[in-house]
N, C-alpha and C positions, 0 to 999 in steps of 0.2 A: 814273661813281657813279652807279647811278640810284637814284628818290626814289619810294617810290610814298606819296602819299594820299587820301582819299575826299572826293570832292565827290560837292554833291547838283545840277550840271550844268555842263557839256562848258567850259565857262570860267571860263579861273585870276583872275579877279575872284572866283571862285565862295570864297559857305562850302563849312569843310567840309561832313562829312556825320559827325552821333553815331553814326554806323551803321558798326563795321568791314566784314562780307559781307552785307552785305545794303544795303551804302549802292543808290544810281544808278550812279553810275561810281567809275570808280579812275584816278586821274589819274600815268603816270609819265610822272616832272620825271628830264630826260636831263642830268647839273651838267653836261660836256662840250659837251656841241651845247648849252644852253642850250633846249630844244627839248619844248614838253607832248604828250600822247597823254592823249590822252582816249577808256578808253574802258569802254564797257557794262557791266555789273557784273549776268555769266549766274550767278553759285554761286551766287544765288538761294534756297538749297535747304530744304526742312523743317528736315533734318537734317545736321548736320558740314560749315556750308558754313565757320566761318574754317576749317578748315584745307584748302575745300575752296580758299576763295580764297589762303591762303600759297602755296599747289599751282601754280597759278594768275601769281601776284606771283610763287613763283622761275623760271619756266616767262619770265618779260619780264627774266630776270636783273635783279634788285631787288638793291639793300644795304639800305636805312633804309626803314623802313615808318615812315609821324608819323600817327597814329590815332588814336579814343577804347582806351579800358583792351581793351584783346583778351582772350577769356573765355582759356578755362583748354586747353582742347587747338586752338587756337590760337598762344597762347602757346610751349607746346609743338609744332608743327612750325613755327613763327619760328626759334626755341632750333635745334630740327636741322638746318635754312635757315642756324644762321644769319645770321642776318636782323637789324640790330641795329633794337629799338621804342620808338619814342617817344610823346609822349605831347601832341593837339596844345592849340590851344588852338583855343578857339569863336570865329574868325577864316577871313580868306578863304583861298588858294590859296595866294597870293603871298602875304600876310602869319606864313604856316607856313614857307615854304622859309624867307625873310627872319630869324625867329627861331634856328630851324634851325642855321643857318651862322651864329650870330651865340651860340652854341651858349645858347639860355635858355627852351630845349624839356628835360622829365626825360624817361631813361629811363622806359621800365614794368618 
């Protein structure tokens, strides 16, 4: 399972970013390998950033997104790609992953 989060910095201790499609970084956590991959967000365009970000995460084989509330178009793109979206807490990347594993995060 691969889980994507939005991050302000490229380290697992970083706080999550309050923006989805315009976050500084996407973090992809591979639950099997226990590996973090930080990717600079390049889908920071004026229009259509949400669906473009979802498409990028689909290409990375992401199954779960932990993020702030997604916009309508990004939500539709996630649903169409069968990616589950959970609402992040204003905490670190690691703390959000722990909360997810303990079933403490709400689905969007």
